[in-house]
N, C-alpha and C positions, 0 to 999 in steps of 0.2 A: 909628248907621249898622247898617247892613245888608249885610251881607257876601253875596256872589254870585260864583258859580262856573261854568263850562261843568260839564257833567258829564264832560267828557274828563279834568278833570284833581280834583273833587269829594274825590277821598276827598284827596287831598295837601291842597287847601284846607280843608277840615274836622281838617287831624288839623295843621296852622296855626292853626286859629282853636280848636283843642284845647287848646295848647300856652300860647295868649295867657291864656286862660281860670282856668289856673290859679294865677295871682296877681288875680284878682279879687274881690271881695266877694262871699261866698258869700249876699250877703241881697241881691243885685242882680243875678247871675247865678246861675242852674240849673246847670249843668257844675260852678263856682267850688262851688256846695254840693256836689254828686255826692263830687266832689276832695276836699271838706273834711268827707266820713261815712268818708272811706277807703275801704280793698275792702271789707270788713263793706255800707257801703251800697250801693257800684255791685254789685256779686253780688248782692244782693236786687230789684237792679233788672233787671238781667241775667235772672232768673228773671223776675221777674214777665213782661219782656217775650216770653219764650223761651213761657211758656205763651200770651200772647197773639198768639204767630206760630202754636202749634198747635191755641187754637182757629178763626183767623182762617183756617186749613188743611183745616176741614171745614165752610167756608164756602165757597157758589159766586162768592163778590165777592173778585174776581183785584185788583180795587185795595186790596180791605181786607188783604187780606194780604199784599201790596208795604208798604205802610204801617207795616204792624207790621215784618216783615222790617226797612225801615229804622230803625226805633225801636231793632231788636236792636242792629243790626251799628254804630248812633249808640252805644250805653250800650258796646257790650263794645271800641267806640275809646278812648271814657272809659277802660274798666280797660286797654288799652295805654299810653297816656300816664302815666296813675296810677304806672305800671309804669315808664316810663321808655322805654316801645317807640312808634311808631307803626306804620300799615297797608303800613308797608315790610318790617315784617319777617313779615309775616301775605303778603306777596307774593312776599318769599323762602321762606317754607314751602311756600307752593303752585308753587312754578314748580318748588321740589327734587324735589316729586311727582307733579308733572305729568307722564303719559307712565306711570307704576310704577305696576301694580296693587295694586288697594288689599289685596288678600290679599297679595300680597309687601311692601309698604309694608309693612304689621301684625306682621308675621313679623320684621322686621326691628330694630324697637323692643323695645329694652330689657327683659329682663323687669318684671314691676311697673310696668309704664306702661300704661294698661289701657285708656286712648281708643282709641275705637272711629272707624271711618270707612266708610264705604260706598265 
């Protein structure tokens, strides 16, 4: 059975589907196979997908770029689920940062957190 969701609630629907896949058979579910491989396997896939986003960004094909970003976001959502989180944690963090200068937000981080943001 194929699950569908409207664009308005796609992240919530995807989170729900990803949570269900955690208990699926890795032999029959790609997502379950990612979970079975743990953080190293999921992280390797994110690295691969991020490189594909960068490659697509250098092309004139915007549809290809969107496709690759969707792949990257999907795999990031798998990682969040593997760590017991969902997209709402990222939404909350983005909401916290909204309206705050990137320079100010970075300066307010504890030292040792070198993650950057534009």
